N, C-alpha and C positions, 0 to 999 in steps of 0.2 A: 302383318307384322306380328311376330310372336309376342307373348306377354312379357318376355324378358326385355324386349326392345320398346315396350310401350311406355309413354310418358303421359301422365294424367295431370290435369290442373290441380294444384294443391290448394286447400283452403287457406285463407289468410291466417298466419300463425299469430298466437297471442303475444308472444315476446320475440325479440330478436336475440340471437346468441350474445351479442354485445352491442351497445349503442356507441362504442368508441370507434374511431376511424382505424381501419386495419392497415398495418404496414404492408407494402407490396411483398409478397412471398418470393423466395428465391427459386422455387420450383412450382410447377403447376400443381394445384391442390389435389387433383385426381388424375389417374391415368385415363387415356382415351378408351381403353378396353375394346370390346367388340360391339359394334353397332349392328343390331339384328333387324332385318327386314324380310318380307316375303313377297315373292312375285307369283301371282296366280297363273299368268300366261304372258307369253311374248310372241307377238305376231312375227311371221317370217319377214326378214328385212328386205327392203327394196334398195338394191345397191347398183350404182352406176359409177362412171369415172369420177372418183374422188368423193362421191356422195353415198351416204347410207341413211336410210330412214326406217325406224322401227317403232311400233306401238307397244308399250310396256304397261301391263296392268298390275297395280299394287293393291294389296289387300290389308289396309289398316283394320285392326280389330275394334278400335274405338276412336273417339275424338281425341286429338292430341297433336303434338309436333314430334316427328320421327326423323332420324338420320337414315339416309339410304344411299350413301356414297358407294359402299361396297356392293350393295345390291345392283346398282347401275353398272358397275364394272363387270359383274357376272352376267347381266342381261344384255350387255352390248359388247360382245367379244371383239367386234370390229375396232373398237377404240383401243383395246390392248395391243392390236396389231400395228398401230400407227408408229412409224419410225421417225416421221418428220413432225410437222405441227399442223394445227387446224383449229376449228371452232365447233363447239357442240351447242345446239339449241335444245332446251327442254321446255315443252309446252304442255301444261296440264289442262285437259279438256273438262273443265268444271268451273262453275260460277261460285262455288263455296269452298274450294280447296286452293292452296297457293304453294309457291316454291320460293325458297330463299337459301342464302349461304350464311352460315354462322358457326359458332364454336362447336367443335366435335368432341370436347372433353367433358366438362362438368354437366351432368344431366339437369342440374338446377337451372341452367341457362334456358333450357327448353321449357321447363315448367313455369319459370318466371316470365318468359316471353308469352306463353299461352295466357297467363293471368293478366299481363299488361295489355295484350291485344283485346282480351275480353272486356277489360275495364274501359278501353277506348271505344270499342264498337260493340256495346252490349246487345246481345240477341241478334246481331247482323253479321253472319259469316260472309255475306256477299260484299259488304263494305270492307271487311278485313281482307278478303281476297283481292279486291280492287286496289287496296292500299299497298299490300305486300307484292302482288303481281303473280301472274300465271305463266309468264315466259321469262327465261333467263338464258343469256348467251355466255358461254364459258370457254376459256382457252384450253386446248389439248396439246400435249407435248410428250413425245417419247412414250406413248402407250397409256397415258393417264391424264386426268384433269390437272391442269397447271394451277393448283390451288396453294394457299399458304399452309403452313404446318398445322395450324389449329382450325382450319376451315373444313366444314362438312356441309353436305347437301341436305337441306331440310324439306320435308313435306308437311304442310300444315293441313291436317285432315279434319273435316267437319264432323266426321262420324265413321262408323264401321261401314264396310262395303268397298266395292271395287272403285279404284281411281285410275283412269287411263292417262298416260303421259306419252306424248309423241317425242321421240328422240331423233333429231336430224343432225347428222355429223358430216362435216366437210373437212377433208385433209389434203395436204400436199406432201410430196415425197421428201422435202427438205425442211429446215427450220428457219429459212431466210425471211419468211413472212411474219416472224414473231420476234419480239424484242423485250427484254427486261428493262424497266425504267425505275428510277427513284423519284418519288414525288415529295416535294418539300412540305413539311407540316410544322412550321415554327411555333405554333401555339394552337390552342383549342379554337375551332372556328373553321370557316371556309376559306380556301386558298386556291387561287386560279392556277391551273397547271397547263394552260394552253400551249405555252412555249415548249414545255417538255414533250407534249404529244406531237407538236409540229416537227420537232427535231427527230423524234422516233419515226414519224411517217417519212420524212426526207431520207433518213438513213435506210429504211426498208426499200424505198423507191430506188435509191442508188444501187443497192445490191441486186434488185430485180428491175433493171432498167428497161427490159422489154415488156414488162407487165405493169400497167398502171393500176393504182388502188381503186377499189369500189366502195368497200365498207371498212371501217376501223373500229375495233373493239378494245376497250381498256377495262381491265378487271383488277381491282385492288385486292391484295392478298392478306387481308386483315378482317377481324370480326368486330372491331370497335371504331372503324372508320368507314366512310362511304364515299360515293361519287355523286355529283349533281350537275345538271346542265341548267343554267339560269342566267339572269341579266348580268352583263359585264361591260356596260357602256362606260366610256371615260367619265370619271367622276361619280359613277353610280355606286353608292355605298350599301345598296340593298342586300348584297351578298353577305354582309356582316349581320344581317337580321335573321339568317337561317338558323344558326345555332340557338339563339334565344327562343325562336319559335319551337324548335325541337325540345328545348328544355321545358317549355310549357306543356308540350304534348307528353313527354316522359319525365316527370319531375324526380329529382333526387330524393325528395321526401319519401318516395316509395321504398326506400331502403329501411324505413322505420315503421313500426306498428302504428295503427290508428288512421291509416289512409286506405284508398281504394285497393291498393296492392301492397303486400309486404314481400320484398325480394329476399331470396335465400342465397343467391350468388353475390356475396358481399365481401369476400376475402381481399379483393384488390382495390377497395375504396368505393366511395359513394358515386363516383362518375362511371364505374365500370359497367354494371348491368344496364343502366339507361343507355350507355353507348352501344351495347349489343342490340337493343331494341331499335335504336335510331338507325343502325347499320342495315337492319332488315327492312325497315320502312323506306329508306332512301335507296338502298341497293348498292352493291359493290361493282356492278357491271353496267357499262354504257356502250352502246353501238351507235356510230355516227356515219351517215353517208358521205361519200367523197364525190365531188363533181367530176363527171367523166371527161369534161373538156379541160378544166383548169387544174385538176388534181388536188384541189383544196377542199378542206372540210366544209360541208354545206351548212355551216352555222350562220345564222343571221349576224350582222355586224354587232348587234347588241347582246349576243349570246356568248357564253364561255363555259368551259368545263372546269369544275372545281373538285378538289379533294376536301372532304369534310372530316376534320379531326374532332372526335367526340370525347377524347380523354385530355386531362390536364397535362399529363406527361407522356402521352403516346400509349401504345399497347402494352401487353404483358412484358414486364422487365424494362419498359421504356424503349422508345424507338429513336431517340437522339434527334428529334425534329424532322423525321422523314418517314415515309411509308413506301412499300414496294408494290409494284403493279406490273402486269403483263399486257403488252400491246400486240394485237393480232390483226393482220390485214387480209381481207379477201380481195383478190385482184379482179380486174375487169374481164378476165377470161371466163369467169363464172356468171357474168351479167346476162340476164334475160331481158331486162328493161329497166329504165329509170325515168321518172317523170315527176312533175310537181302538180299536185291536185289542189284546187281552191275549195275551201269549205267555208260556208257562211255561218257565222255564229252570232248570237244575240246578246251575250254578256251575262254577268251576274251568276256565274257558275253553272249556267245551263249547258246541256250537252246535246250533241248530234250523233246519231247512229250512222256510221260510215261503212259498215260491213259490206253492204251490197256494192257501194262505190269501189271498194278495194277489190272485191271479187271481179267486177267488170274490168277494172284496170289490169288485173292479172290475166284475164281472158284476152284482152287486147294485146298484151305483151306476147302471149303464146301464139296468137293468131299471126302476128307480124313475123314470128319465127317459123310459122307453119309447123308447129310442134304437134306430134301425135301422143306423146307421153312426157311427163315431167315430174321431177322431184326437187324440192328446194324450200327456200324461205322467202317470204315477203316481209321486207323491213319497212316500217312506217315511222317517220320522224316529224315532230312538230317544230317547224322553223320559226318559232315565236315563243318568247319567254313567258307570255301571258296565257299560253294554251297548254293543256295537258292531254295525254292519251292514256286510255286504260281499257282493259278487257273486263267487262262486267256482265251482269245478268241481263239477258235480252228482255226488252219491254215489248211484249207481244201486241200491245195496243197502239204502238207507235209505228208510223210508216217510215221507211228508210229515208234519211235526209231531212226529216222534220225535227225541229228542236223539241227535246224532251224537257219536262219540268226540272228544276234544280235537282241535281242528283244528291242522294242522301249522303254519299261519302263526302262531298264538298261541304254540305251543310254541317255534318258532324265535325269535320276538321275545323271549320270556321268557328264553331261553338267552343271547341276545346282550346283554341288559341286566340280567343276573342280579344284579349288584351295585348296582342302582339301585332307587329307588322306582318301581314300575310302576303306580301308581294311575291314571295318565293314558294307559295303553296303549290303552284304547278310543278315545281321541281320535286316536291314530295309525292304528288300523285304519279308523276312520270311523264316523259315526253318522247319516248321511243319504245317500240315493241316489235318483236319478230314473230311472225305467224307461219307455221309450216303449211305446205301445200303438196298435193299429190294429184297428178293427172288433171291439172287445171282447177282443182277445188281446194279452197282454204279449209284446213282441218280444225275448224272451230266446232264446238258441240252445238246441239240444238238450243242450249240455254245461254249461249255466249254471244255477245256483240262487242265490236270495238267502237268506243265513243271518243269524240273530240269535245272537250269542255273548254269554255271560255271563262277566264277568271277575272278579267277586267270588267269595269262597270259597263262599258260599251263594247260590243263585239264588232265584227266586220268580216272581210274576206281574209282568211288565214291560209297560209301555204303549208301543205303537208307533202313531204318528200316521200315518194314510194319507190322502193328499189327491189326488184325481183332477182334472186340469185338461185342457181341450181343447175341441173343437167336436164337437157331435153333430147328426146328422140324425134328426129325429123322424118 
């Protein structure tokens, strides 16, 4: 990244421009301008029917948060050629760097977010990476990412030096597998949107009656709202505890001097910058497997999908009690295999390394197909609201499948929100992840592992849905 595009963490300012609450401006305070990034190398792409995979090497000059939306567009010309719709997975091969979607306009958002994350995870880029995430699925439509007006692609770099990102693109020739939806957000807090997603899925299924769904991705097109998968049993009020927990994690007092952080992006009110940080922590994109036999989402009966509204009056300019999202379906014609894997957990936030289990599952899928070559994605989904999935730093002293001591991320988050109901902590850590593969090998780095963590006091046998999608050469 050139120095013109670099964002460095600012020291805490001594005073705030004003301690008064600001009225919502009629226009964005700054223009988006040109986001500058640099790509040191791009490996030749592996392209098959509908699938393209490429390794992009980014060169941040220093620690910071950088926008690289336009860089991606230049490094992946295959995306520009898309006339229909599809989905792009980006996976950073690092245990100290992360990917996110957030505001592409005011650079203060990036410096404020850097300071906020440093305050939450002091001296631990590995915890920050596990919290924000290394993998993100995004909708593609008509030659571009189908993002909101103010959304940009963030790289959270831990320092100078090369960062490799695997880009895996799936496209189809028409746009019938994608649908725009409106998600209700009547107030600040979490709102179940299951019915809207079910309706969108049924609509797409009717249009494509010869192709059943395999995976469904929903991506919110906003930077101050997010999506979460968490408990949704009848009479279960725990979903209402998520926003209070997030308020404890990113307090609005950080808008004022004298605290761990002093935000500079304050023009839109006290709830604005905290909402941006919450959005990156929870994420705006969720991918859910669909049962090949029933055609229904493979959510447990106690799980639901929620829109998390982090603003008092919606996003910039007010959103009138709703948020926009894009629903994208990958149909079963790209299915290599789908199964449910049982993982034994012990509880109390302890985690199990399941990387080798996933690798063996992928190899089994490919063997059953008698495949000689392959390119695609392995999607992993925790079918339990008390379980989280995350890609974190590999523990070289732990044998695959053996429970690791309580992970530092869980311990840190529990400490930060100790006075809150932490039932929905797994929703914050995450419960689904997509991992790219090529020729039968998961493309994780030597420092990465995928962990299943139990957040209930007592663990047990937990179901993990594993779905392989891609193109194979037989």
